[in-house]
C-alpha positions as CSV (number, residue, x, y, z in Angstrom):
1,M,0.0,0.0,0.0
2,L,2.9,2.3,0.9
3,E,4.6,1.7,-2.5
4,G,1.3,2.4,-4.2
5,N,0.9,5.8,-2.5
6,K,4.5,6.7,-3.4
7,T,3.8,5.9,-7.0
8,L,0.6,8.0,-7.0
9,V,2.4,11.0,-5.4
10,C,5.2,10.8,-8.0
11,L,2.6,10.7,-10.8
12,L,0.8,13.7,-9.4
13,I,4.0,15.7,-9.1
14,A,5.0,14.8,-12.6
15,A,1.6,15.8,-14.0
16,A,1.7,19.1,-12.1
17,Y,5.2,19.9,-13.5
18,M,4.1,19.1,-17.1
19,M,1.0,21.3,-16.8
20,S,2.9,24.2,-15.3
21,R,5.7,24.2,-17.9
22,Q,4.4,23.4,-21.3
23,S,6.8,21.8,-23.8
24,F,8.1,23.7,-26.8
25,A,5.7,22.0,-29.1
26,E,2.7,23.0,-27.0
27,T,3.7,26.6,-26.5
28,D,2.4,29.2,-28.8
29,C,4.7,32.2,-28.2
30,N,2.9,34.3,-30.7
31,T,0.0,34.6,-28.2
32,E,1.5,33.5,-24.8
33,V,3.5,35.8,-22.6
34,S,5.7,33.8,-20.2
35,I,9.3,33.4,-19.1
36,D,9.6,30.5,-21.5
37,C,8.6,32.6,-24.4
38,G,10.5,35.7,-23.3
39,K,14.2,36.6,-23.7
40,T,17.2,37.0,-21.4
41,P,15.6,36.4,-18.0
42,S,17.3,37.4,-14.8
43,A,16.2,35.9,-11.4
44,I,16.7,36.5,-7.7
45,F,15.4,35.0,-4.5
46,A,13.7,37.0,-1.8
47,S,14.4,36.2,1.8
48,D,11.2,34.3,2.1
49,G,12.2,31.9,-0.6
50,R,10.1,33.4,-3.4
51,L,11.9,33.5,-6.7
52,W,11.4,36.7,-8.7
53,A,12.3,36.8,-12.4
54,T,12.3,39.5,-15.1
55,F,12.4,39.0,-18.8
56,V,11.7,40.8,-22.1
57,Q,9.0,39.8,-24.6
58,G,8.3,42.0,-27.6
59,Q,8.7,45.6,-26.5
60,Y,8.0,45.1,-22.8
61,V,9.7,44.1,-19.6
62,Y,7.8,41.6,-17.5
63,V,8.1,40.3,-13.9
64,S,6.7,37.1,-12.5
65,Y,7.5,34.9,-9.5
66,S,7.7,31.3,-8.5
67,D,7.0,29.8,-5.0
68,N,8.3,26.3,-6.0
69,Q,11.9,27.1,-7.2
70,G,11.1,27.7,-10.8
71,T,8.7,24.8,-11.5
72,A,5.8,27.2,-12.2
73,F,5.5,31.0,-12.4
74,S,2.8,33.5,-11.7
75,A,1.1,35.4,-14.5
76,P,3.6,38.0,-15.8
77,V,3.1,41.7,-14.8
78,K,4.0,44.2,-17.5
79,V,6.4,46.9,-16.2
80,N,6.5,49.5,-19.0
81,D,3.0,50.6,-20.2
82,L,4.5,52.2,-23.3
83,P,6.4,50.0,-25.8
84,E,10.2,50.3,-25.9
85,D,12.9,48.7,-28.0
86,I,14.9,46.8,-25.4
87,Y,18.4,45.2,-25.7
88,T,18.1,41.5,-25.3
89,N,21.3,39.5,-25.6
90,G,23.5,37.7,-23.2
91,E,25.6,40.8,-22.6
92,N,22.5,43.1,-22.2
93,R,19.5,41.9,-20.3
94,P,17.0,43.3,-17.8
95,K,18.3,43.2,-14.2
96,I,16.3,42.7,-10.9
97,S,17.2,43.5,-7.3
98,L,15.2,43.5,-4.1
99,G,15.0,46.0,-1.2
100,N,14.9,45.3,2.5
101,K,11.1,45.7,2.7
102,G,10.1,43.8,-0.4
103,E,10.8,46.5,-2.9
104,I,11.4,45.2,-6.4
105,Y,13.9,47.2,-8.5
106,L,14.5,46.8,-12.3
107,S,16.9,48.2,-14.8
108,W,17.4,47.6,-18.5
109,T,18.8,49.3,-21.6
110,E,16.5,50.9,-24.1
111,K,17.6,51.0,-27.8
112,T,17.4,54.5,-29.1
113,E,17.7,55.9,-32.7
114,G,21.1,55.1,-34.2
115,M,23.6,52.3,-34.1
116,H,24.7,51.0,-30.7
117,T,22.9,53.8,-28.8
118,G,20.7,53.5,-25.7
119,N,19.5,54.8,-22.4
120,I,19.6,53.2,-19.0
121,R,16.0,52.7,-17.7
122,F,14.7,52.0,-14.2
123,S,11.4,51.1,-12.6
124,Y,10.3,49.8,-9.2
125,S,7.4,48.3,-7.3
126,L,6.5,48.9,-3.7
127,D,3.4,46.6,-3.6
128,D,5.0,43.1,-4.0
129,G,5.1,43.3,-7.8
130,K,1.5,44.0,-8.4
131,N,2.2,47.4,-10.0
132,F,5.4,49.2,-11.3
133,E,6.1,52.9,-11.4
134,N,6.6,54.6,-14.8
135,P,10.1,53.9,-16.0
136,Y,12.6,56.7,-16.2
137,T,16.0,57.3,-17.7
138,V,19.0,57.3,-15.2
139,N,21.7,58.8,-17.5
140,N,21.3,62.5,-17.3
141,D,23.4,63.9,-20.2
142,G,20.5,64.0,-22.7
143,L,22.8,62.9,-25.6
144,L,21.9,60.5,-28.3
145,T,24.8,58.1,-27.8
146,S,25.6,54.8,-26.1
147,H,24.5,54.3,-22.5
148,R,24.4,50.5,-22.3
149,F,25.4,47.3,-20.4
150,D,23.8,48.4,-17.1
151,Q,24.4,46.5,-13.8
152,L,22.1,46.8,-10.8
153,Y,22.8,46.2,-7.1
154,T,21.1,47.0,-3.8
155,S,23.3,47.3,-0.7
156,P,22.4,45.9,2.7
157,S,21.7,49.5,3.8
158,G,19.2,50.0,0.9
159,L,21.2,52.1,-1.5
160,I,20.6,51.3,-5.1
161,Y,23.6,51.3,-7.5
162,I,23.4,51.3,-11.3
163,A,26.6,51.2,-13.2
164,W,26.9,51.3,-17.0
165,L,29.2,52.0,-20.0
166,D,28.7,55.5,-21.4
167,K,30.0,57.3,-24.5
168,R,29.1,60.9,-23.6
169,D,32.8,61.8,-23.3
170,Q,33.5,60.5,-26.7
171,V,30.8,62.7,-28.1
172,N,32.2,65.7,-26.3
173,A,35.7,64.9,-27.5
174,R,34.6,64.8,-31.2
175,V,33.0,68.3,-30.7
176,S,36.4,69.5,-29.4
177,G,38.3,67.8,-32.2
178,D,39.9,65.3,-29.9
179,T,40.0,61.5,-30.0
180,Y,38.5,59.3,-27.3
181,T,39.0,55.5,-27.2
182,G,36.2,53.3,-26.0
183,S,33.6,54.2,-23.5
184,A,33.6,55.5,-19.9
185,V,32.3,53.8,-16.7
186,Y,29.5,55.8,-15.1
187,Y,27.3,55.1,-12.1
188,A,24.5,56.6,-10.1
189,V,23.0,55.9,-6.7
190,S,19.4,56.2,-5.3
191,T,19.0,56.9,-1.6
192,N,15.2,57.0,-1.6
193,S,14.1,53.5,-2.7
194,G,14.3,54.2,-6.4
195,K,12.2,57.3,-6.5
196,S,15.1,59.2,-8.1
197,F,18.9,58.8,-8.7
198,G,21.5,61.4,-7.9
199,D,24.4,62.7,-10.0
200,N,26.0,60.5,-12.7
201,F,29.5,59.9,-11.4
202,K,32.3,59.0,-13.8
203,L,34.5,56.2,-12.5
204,A,36.9,55.7,-15.4
205,D,37.7,56.7,-19.0
206,H,38.4,54.3,-21.8
207,S,36.6,51.1,-20.9
208,C,35.9,48.5,-23.5
209,E,32.6,49.6,-25.1
210,C,30.9,46.2,-25.7
211,C,31.4,43.9,-22.7
212,R,29.1,43.8,-19.8
213,M,30.4,44.7,-16.3
214,A,30.0,42.7,-13.1
215,I,28.9,44.2,-9.8
216,A,29.1,42.7,-6.2
217,P,28.7,43.8,-2.6
218,A,31.3,45.8,-0.7
219,G,30.3,46.3,2.9
220,R,27.1,47.8,4.1
221,D,26.9,50.8,1.8
222,N,29.3,50.3,-1.2
223,A,29.6,48.2,-4.3
224,A,32.5,46.6,-6.3
225,V,32.6,46.6,-10.1
226,L,34.7,44.6,-12.6
227,W,34.9,45.5,-16.3
228,R,37.1,45.1,-19.4
229,H,39.3,48.2,-19.7
230,I,41.5,49.6,-22.5
231,F,45.0,49.9,-21.2
232,A,48.1,51.1,-23.0
233,A,48.7,49.9,-26.5
234,G,45.1,48.9,-26.9
235,T,45.3,46.1,-24.4
236,R,41.8,45.0,-23.3
237,D,42.3,43.4,-19.9
238,H,40.2,43.9,-16.7
239,A,39.9,46.6,-14.1
240,I,38.3,46.6,-10.7
241,A,37.1,49.4,-8.4
242,L,34.9,50.2,-5.4
243,L,31.9,52.5,-5.7
244,S,30.6,54.8,-2.9
245,K,27.3,56.7,-2.7
246,D,28.9,60.1,-2.8
247,G,31.0,59.4,-6.0
248,K,34.3,59.5,-4.2
249,T,36.5,56.6,-5.3
250,N,40.2,55.7,-5.2
251,G,40.4,55.1,-8.9
252,F,40.7,51.6,-10.2
253,D,43.2,48.7,-10.2
254,R,44.2,46.3,-12.9
255,A,42.6,42.9,-12.3
256,S,43.9,40.8,-15.1
257,Y,47.2,40.6,-17.1
258,D,46.4,38.7,-20.2
259,N,47.9,41.2,-22.7
260,W,44.9,40.9,-25.1
261,Q,45.7,43.5,-27.7
262,V,42.7,43.8,-30.0
263,D,40.9,46.7,-31.7
264,A,37.6,45.0,-31.7
265,C,34.6,44.1,-29.5
266,P,35.1,40.8,-27.5
267,H,31.5,40.7,-26.3
268,H,32.7,38.8,-23.3
269,G,32.0,40.4,-19.9
270,P,33.4,39.1,-16.6
271,D,31.8,38.0,-13.4
272,L,32.5,38.9,-9.8
273,A,31.5,37.3,-6.4
274,Y,32.2,38.6,-2.9
275,S,33.9,36.2,-0.4
276,N,33.3,36.5,3.3
277,D,37.0,36.7,3.9
278,G,37.0,40.1,2.2
279,T,38.4,39.0,-1.2
280,Y,36.6,38.7,-4.6
281,H,36.3,35.8,-6.9
282,M,36.7,36.8,-10.6
283,A,35.8,34.9,-13.7
284,W,36.6,36.1,-17.2
285,F,37.5,35.2,-20.8
286,S,40.6,36.3,-22.7
287,D,42.3,35.7,-26.0
288,G,45.4,37.5,-25.0
289,N,49.0,37.0,-26.0
290,D,49.9,35.7,-22.5
291,Q,46.6,33.9,-21.5
292,K,43.8,32.5,-23.5
293,G,40.5,31.0,-22.6
294,I,38.4,31.0,-19.4
295,Y,40.1,32.1,-16.2
296,Y,39.6,32.3,-12.4
297,G,41.4,34.5,-10.0
298,R,40.9,35.9,-6.5
299,Y,41.4,39.7,-5.9
300,N,42.3,41.4,-2.7
301,F,41.6,45.2,-2.6
302,P,43.9,46.2,0.3
303,D,47.1,45.2,-1.5
304,G,45.8,44.8,-5.1
305,S,47.0,41.2,-5.3
306,I,45.6,38.4,-7.5
307,A,45.8,34.9,-6.0
308,N,45.0,31.4,-7.2
309,L,45.1,32.4,-10.9
310,R,43.9,29.4,-12.8
311,A,43.3,28.6,-16.5
312,I,39.9,26.8,-16.6
313,D,39.2,26.0,-20.2
314,A,41.2,27.0,-23.3
315,Q,39.0,25.3,-25.9
316,P,37.6,27.6,-28.6
317,G,34.0,27.0,-27.6
318,A,34.4,28.0,-23.9
319,S,32.7,31.3,-23.0
320,H,30.7,33.4,-20.5
321,P,31.8,32.1,-17.1
322,Q,30.0,32.7,-13.8
323,V,31.3,32.4,-10.2
324,A,29.7,32.1,-6.8
325,E,30.7,31.3,-3.2
326,L,28.7,29.6,-0.5
327,A,30.5,29.6,2.9
328,G,33.9,29.0,1.4
329,H,32.7,26.6,-1.3
330,V,33.3,28.2,-4.7
331,F,31.5,27.3,-7.9
332,F,32.6,28.1,-11.4
333,V,30.2,27.6,-14.3
334,W,30.7,28.3,-18.0
335,K,29.3,27.5,-21.4
336,T,31.0,25.3,-24.1
337,Y,30.1,24.4,-27.6
338,D,31.7,21.5,-29.5
339,G,30.1,22.2,-32.9
340,E,27.0,20.2,-32.2
341,R,25.9,20.6,-28.6
342,T,26.1,23.3,-26.0
343,R,27.1,22.2,-22.5
344,I,27.1,24.0,-19.1
345,Q,30.2,22.9,-17.2
346,I,30.9,23.3,-13.5
347,L,34.0,23.2,-11.2
348,E,33.9,23.3,-7.4
349,S,36.5,24.3,-4.8
350,L,36.2,23.6,-1.1
351,D,39.1,25.9,-0.2
352,R,38.2,29.3,-1.8
353,G,39.9,28.5,-5.1
354,E,43.1,26.8,-3.9
355,T,42.2,23.4,-5.5
356,W,39.4,22.4,-7.8
357,S,37.3,19.4,-8.7
358,A,37.4,17.8,-12.1
359,P,34.9,19.5,-14.5
360,R,31.5,18.0,-15.1
361,S,28.6,18.7,-17.3
362,V,25.3,19.8,-15.6
363,A,23.2,20.7,-18.6
364,T,23.2,20.2,-22.4
365,T,21.2,21.3,-25.4
366,D,21.4,21.2,-29.2
367,A,19.1,24.3,-29.4
368,S,20.0,27.9,-29.3
369,S,20.6,29.1,-25.7
370,D,21.4,32.1,-23.5
371,H,24.4,32.4,-21.2
372,P,24.2,30.6,-17.8
373,I,23.6,32.5,-14.6
374,L,24.1,31.4,-11.0
375,V,21.4,32.2,-8.4
376,Q,21.9,31.7,-4.7
377,H,19.5,31.3,-1.8
378,D,20.7,30.5,1.7
379,D,23.0,27.5,1.3
380,R,21.7,26.4,-2.1
381,L,22.9,27.3,-5.6
382,F,20.8,27.2,-8.8
383,L,21.4,27.4,-12.5
384,S,19.3,29.9,-14.5
385,W,19.4,29.1,-18.2
386,H,17.1,30.0,-21.1
387,V,17.1,27.5,-23.9
388,E,15.1,28.4,-27.0
389,Q,11.5,28.6,-25.8
390,S,12.1,27.0,-22.4
391,Y,13.4,28.4,-19.1
392,R,15.4,26.0,-17.0
393,F,16.0,26.7,-13.3
394,E,17.8,23.8,-11.7
395,L,19.4,23.0,-8.3
396,L,23.2,22.7,-8.6
397,W,24.0,22.4,-4.9
398,P,23.7,20.6,-2.6
399,E,24.1,17.4,-4.4
400,S,25.2,14.1,-3.0
401,G,28.4,12.4,-4.0
402,E,32.0,13.1,-3.7
403,R,34.1,15.0,-6.3
404,A,37.5,14.0,-7.4
405,T,39.9,16.9,-6.6
406,I,42.7,18.0,-9.0
407,N,45.5,20.5,-8.3
C-alpha cells in the first residue's frame, strides 16, 4: 500500500510539472506571454524563498514569481506601459534586485535611434510586484549616444547602485576635435528606494565599449565593479574598483594581465563574487597573448594582489563564465560548444579557489541558448538558463556524491 501511495504521489508531481511548464511543441509564443517565451531572463530569491524573475518579450519588460523554485511561475506583470525597443542578448539583459522591505527594482537598456545607442532605464514596485512605477532614464546627459550594459545592485543599507558604459565623453571629444578611445564607466545611486537617482559619477575613462560589467557587494553601503578596460597599446584586460554613494573613489586597479591587444569588441564580460574573507572571486574570458580561454582569480583590494590564478578552459567554444561562493565553497560555471551541442560545465572548490574538482557537465542542449547565470538562496545554488523557448531553473548544490579533486 505504501509503495502504491509513493507511485501516486510521483505521478501527481510529474503531472503538475508538465501542466505548469508546457513543452516547446505545446507553447504558442505568438500569443502567450511567459518566461519560457521571453528573452534573457534574470532571477533573484527573496528572503522568504520566493523566486522573482524578469524578462523581455516584444517591447515590454515583465516580472513574475515562483513559489516552488522555478517549476511554475505566476502570470507576468507588465512593467512599462509604453512599448520600448529593449536590448536582449547575453551581454545586455534586464536586471532585478530587491530591497529590505520587499521593494522590487528593475533596470534595462533601451535601444534609441542610431547604431549602438541606448538609455539606462529604471522602474520599481512597492506593492510586491502588483504594479510598477513609470520607467525613467537614469543617465542625465540628454545625448543620443551609447549608454548600455547596465548593472544593478542594492546594498544591505538599501542604497541602489546602477553602473553602465557611457559614450558621452566620446561625443564631447569629437566636438572639441579630440580623440577618445572606447567608453567610460559611469554610475548613479538612489538613496530613496528608487524614486530618483543622484548625479551621474564618472569612475573611469576608456573602458571597452561592448562587454558587460559585473557588480558585487562591498560592505554595508558600497559596491564593487569589474569591467574590461582599454589599457596602454590597446590592451583589453580587466579593471576593478569600489563605488561609494557620494561618488568618491580611489580610482581603479588592474585585475587581469592577459595582454589581449585587440581593436575590436570581444562581447565577453566578466563575473564577480564577494567572499566573506573580504576578497573577490573573478571569472573572465581572454584571447590574450599571455593567457587564452576562461580564467579564475581571487582579488584582494587592500594590496591589489591576485591569488589562485587558474586557467579553466582554453577550448575555442568556452565562454561566459560565472562564479559564486557559498560559505567557502566556490562554484565556477561556463558554457561550451563542440560544434554540435552546448554544455554547461561546472567546477567546485572547497578551499576558496586553492584546489578544484574535475569539471563535469550539468546541462546540455542542441538548441539555441542564453548564457548561464548562477542564483543563490541560503546554502543552495541554482542554474538559471534560457534554452530556445524554455526556461530552465535547476538546483546545482547541494548534491550528494564526492568530487575528485585535482590540483
